[in-house]
C-alpha positions as CSV (number, residue, x, y, z in Angstrom):
1,M,103.6,-45.9,-113.3
2,F,100.2,-47.4,-112.2
3,E,98.8,-44.0,-113.4
4,T,100.6,-44.3,-117.0
5,I,99.4,-47.8,-117.5
6,A,95.6,-46.8,-116.6
7,R,96.3,-44.2,-119.7
8,W,97.5,-46.7,-121.6
9,R,94.8,-48.6,-121.3
10,Q,92.5,-45.5,-122.3
11,K,94.2,-45.4,-125.4
12,P,93.0,-46.7,-129.0
13,E,94.2,-50.5,-130.0
14,G,96.8,-49.1,-132.6
15,A,98.2,-46.9,-130.1
16,R,98.7,-49.3,-127.5
17,R,100.4,-52.0,-129.8
18,R,102.7,-49.3,-130.8
19,I,103.6,-48.9,-127.2
20,A,104.4,-52.5,-126.6
21,F,106.4,-52.7,-129.5
22,G,108.2,-50.2,-128.3
23,L,108.8,-51.3,-124.7
24,S,109.3,-54.3,-125.9
25,A,112.2,-53.1,-128.8
26,I,114.0,-51.1,-125.4
27,V,113.9,-54.3,-123.4
28,T,115.0,-56.5,-126.3
29,A,117.8,-53.9,-127.1
30,L,119.1,-53.5,-123.6
31,I,119.2,-57.5,-123.3
32,F,121.2,-57.4,-126.5
33,L,123.6,-55.3,-125.4
34,V,124.4,-57.2,-121.9
35,W,124.8,-59.7,-123.7
36,V,127.3,-58.9,-126.3
37,S,129.3,-56.7,-123.5
38,V,130.0,-60.1,-122.0
39,I,130.4,-62.1,-125.0
40,F,132.8,-59.9,-126.5
41,P,134.4,-57.2,-123.9
42,G,137.3,-56.9,-126.0
43,S,140.3,-57.7,-123.0
44,R,139.3,-60.7,-122.0
45,T,141.7,-63.8,-123.2
46,Q,140.9,-67.3,-123.3
47,V,143.7,-69.6,-121.6
48,V,143.1,-73.0,-124.0
49,T,145.0,-76.2,-123.2
50,A,146.1,-79.1,-125.1
51,K,144.7,-82.6,-124.7
52,P,146.7,-84.9,-125.6
53,A,145.8,-86.9,-128.7
54,G,143.7,-90.2,-128.1
55,E,143.8,-89.6,-124.5
56,T,139.8,-90.4,-123.6
57,P,137.8,-89.2,-120.5
58,I,138.2,-92.7,-118.6
59,A,141.9,-92.3,-118.8
60,T,142.5,-88.7,-117.8
61,L,140.2,-89.8,-114.9
62,R,142.4,-93.0,-114.2
63,S,145.8,-91.3,-114.3
64,G,144.4,-88.2,-111.9
65,V,143.1,-91.2,-109.1
66,A,146.6,-92.6,-109.7
67,Q,148.6,-89.5,-109.4
68,A,146.5,-88.3,-106.3
69,Y,147.0,-91.9,-104.5
70,E,150.5,-91.9,-105.0
71,A,150.8,-88.3,-103.2
72,L,148.7,-89.5,-100.7
73,R,151.3,-92.2,-100.3
74,G,154.5,-90.0,-100.3
75,I,152.9,-88.0,-97.7
76,F,152.1,-91.1,-95.6
77,S,155.3,-92.9,-96.3
78,E,158.3,-92.3,-94.3
79,T,161.1,-93.6,-96.1
80,K,159.8,-91.6,-99.5
81,S,163.2,-90.2,-101.0
82,L,163.4,-87.5,-103.7
83,D,165.9,-88.0,-106.6
84,L,165.5,-85.2,-108.9
85,E,167.8,-86.0,-111.1
86,S,166.8,-89.3,-111.8
87,E,163.4,-87.8,-112.9
88,Y,164.8,-84.3,-114.8
89,N,166.5,-87.6,-117.5
90,R,163.6,-89.5,-117.2
91,I,161.5,-86.5,-118.4
92,R,164.3,-85.2,-120.9
93,S,164.3,-88.6,-122.3
94,Q,160.6,-88.5,-123.1
95,V,160.8,-85.1,-124.5
96,E,164.0,-85.5,-127.1
97,S,162.1,-89.2,-128.0
98,G,159.0,-86.9,-128.9
99,E,156.9,-88.4,-126.1
100,I,156.4,-85.1,-124.5
101,K,156.0,-82.2,-126.9
102,L,156.6,-79.0,-125.4
103,V,155.0,-76.9,-127.6
104,P,151.5,-78.5,-128.3
105,G,150.7,-78.8,-132.3
106,S,154.3,-78.3,-133.4
107,E,155.9,-81.3,-134.9
């Protein structure tokens, strides 16, 4: 490789510029091909989660901390009872009232 570079140094400036341009074009093309293969792989699917309207990042953080606290409290509490039917009815009433939408974006 060093011998090749030494030979290129012996050539006239116009030939050296053509070699430099050609090599930079090849490197640029390789970088572009790698970039395109990462950006447009063809088989990749995107998962998009719907964000409730009007919910701020602080509100999301606050509800996450509250849920974590309740979960930890429930783990260490000996008197926790599980009532699935009342929880189901509570969620069902929220869906029926429109407070919770099953399909994001549908009206």
